[in-house]
N, C-alpha and C positions, 0 to 999 in steps of 0.2 A: 568544457568546464565541469561537466558531470553532474553530480548531486551536491556539490559544494555550496556552502551559503555565499550568497551574492552580494549581500550588504548594500544594496541599492533598492529603495523602496518600490520604484516602478518596476524594475525587473522581477523582484519577488512578488508583486502582485499580479503577474501574467499567469494565465492558467496553463497547467500541464496538459498535454505534453509539448504545447507550443513553446513554453518558457525554455526548456532544454534545447529545442531545436534553434530557437533564435539565438540563444546565448552561445551556442557552439560557433557561431559566426562572429562573435565579438573577439577583439584582440585587446589584451591587457596593457597598460600604460602607467608610467609613473612620471609625474611633473613637478619640478621645483617652483618655489616662490617666484613670481615674475613671468612664468611661462604663460604665453597667450593661446586660449583655446580657439578663439575666432575673433577677427577683426570686425570693426564697423564698417558697414557699407560694402561687405563682401560676402560672397556665398560661402558658407563654411565648408572646409574640406571633410571635416569629421563631425559626428555627433558623439557626446561624451555621456556616459552613465557613471557619475562619481560615486565611489564605494567609501572613500575617506578623504578628510581635507576640506578646504574652504576656497570657493571661488567668488570674485567680486565682479559685478556687471557695472561698467563704467560708460559714462558719456562726457564727450569732451566739446568744448565750444572753440570757436574760430581763434579766440585770443590765447589758446593753448591751455586754459584751465580745465581740470577734470573734477568730475563728482561720481561718487558711488551711488548708484539708484537702488541697488538691492544685492544681496548675497545668496549663495547657494551651497548646499552640501550634497548629502546622498538621497535626496527626496526624489529626484526626477531625472530628466535629460536636459543637456545643454546642447545647442539651442533649443528653445520650445516653440515660441511664437513662429519661428520660421518654418515649421512643419504643418502649420494650419492652413495653408494655402496662400494665394497671392505671391508676392515677391519674397524670395528667401533671403533677404537682406534687412539690416536694420541699423540704427545709430549707435548700437551697443557693442562695446569692446568687452571681451570676457578674459579675465586675468586671474591666474592662480594667486591666492594670498597665503595659504598655508598648504604645505606639500600635499599634493593630490594623488591618489591612486584611483584608476578608472578604467572602464571597458569602453572602447570606442568601435565605431562603424562608420563607414564612409557616409557622408550626409546624403547623397543622391540615393544610395541604396536604402537608407531609413526612410527617406521621403515615399519611395516606392512601397516600402512594407506598411507604412501608415496608411497609404492609400488603399492597400489591399486586404489589411487585417483589422477586422473591426474591434477586437478586444484591445489591441495595441492603441488604436486610435482613440478609443474611449479614455484610456488611461492618460495619454498626452494631452487631450482636451482637459481633463480634471486638473493635471499638473498646470497647465496654462491658466486655467481659472483660479486656482489658488495663488499662484504667483502674482497674478493681476491684483487679487485682493490684498495681498501682502504689499504689493507695490503702492496701492492706494493708501494703506495705513502709513507707509514710510514717508510718502508725499506730505500727507497731512502732519506727521510728526516733525518733518523737517521745517515745516512752515510756522508751527504753532509752539514747540517746545525748545527749551534752551539748550546749549551745548553739552552741559553737564548730564541732563536728562537723556539726551540722544546718545551720548557716549555710553552710558550705563546699559541703556536699551540695546545698542550694538553689541557690547561685550557679552551681554546675557544671550542674545540670540546666536552669537557665534558659538557659545558654549553649548547651546542646545544642539547646533548642527554638527559640532566636532566632537562633543562629549569630552572636552577638556577644559581646564580652568585657565589654560596658559596660551598666549598669543604673542606673536612677535610682529610688531608694526612700526614703521618710521614715522616720524613726526609729520613728514610730508603726506603720507598715505592717511594718517589719522585726520589731517585737514581735508583731504578729498572725501573721507567718509562723513565728516560733519559739515563739508561745504562751508569751512570756515577758515580764518586766517590761522597760522601757526601759533600766535600768541593766544588765541581763543582756546586752541587745543591744549596748550601748556596750562592754561588756567583751569579748564575743565578736568584734565587729569590730575592736576595738583590738588584740586578740591577733593576729589574721590580719594586720593592717596592720603591726604591729611585726615580723612575720617577713617582711615585704615580699612577701606573697602577693597583697594587694590594696591598692589606694588607696582612701580613703574620706573624702569632703568634701562637706559640705552635702547629704548624701543620694545623692551620685553615687560608685557603687562600680564600680571598674576591676579586672578580673582581670589580675594582673600576671605570674603564673607558673602556668600551667595544671597542669602535672605536679606541682609541689609542693603546689598546692591539693588535688589528689587525694589526696595522702597525708594532708592535714589532715582530709579527710572520712571518714566512717565507710564501712562496706562497703555500706550502702544505696545509696550512689551507683552503684556499679557494677551492683548488682541493677537499680536503676531504668533505668539506661542501656542495659542489655541488654533490658529490656522494651520501650524505645522503639524499638530497633532492630528491623528487619524486623517492623513493627508488625502488617502484615496477613498474615504468613506462615502 
């Protein structure tokens, strides 16, 4: 990989010359929407350092329903908690939402590296902490705020992670994001569209007015945005 820009915050935060040595062992990959980075309750085959795109972390119940618990972009490594010790499994399934470019390394190899290299271990611990705080905020948001506010918060956070105002989402996936019925999703998206904050047609959502969409979102967006900024400070 040489001296090229890496576009992953965790990798860019590694000290030199270790960064170059570690990155030379990574393999580049591109993944389309719907690709699975790792399955629930399985030891991941790879760890992923996303450089562009968006992934969703999903949890499913026995009756077949799914809900998104959080999303991730280029701020760290996936999976993260699996690297902290204990069982390298969890209930989360990680799925590509918007086309991803990433670097990958075998998961067992990264576990050994985390155990042996203190700077890498410290960054992964910081990544896990920030993501845990974001997850806590999302959990409160999903319990306390209405669908329109939560949809606005999700779209704004997706924009921050991907640096694009456009996203392609099926109505079914929007329902998983909001943990709501499809009719609720239709009403929430329709309300934002009537206010000319977004356009929404055949699953394609475009943010039309960022500042006004911020006013439609709950305060959770500001809290999550703050946590995403200066991620490894």
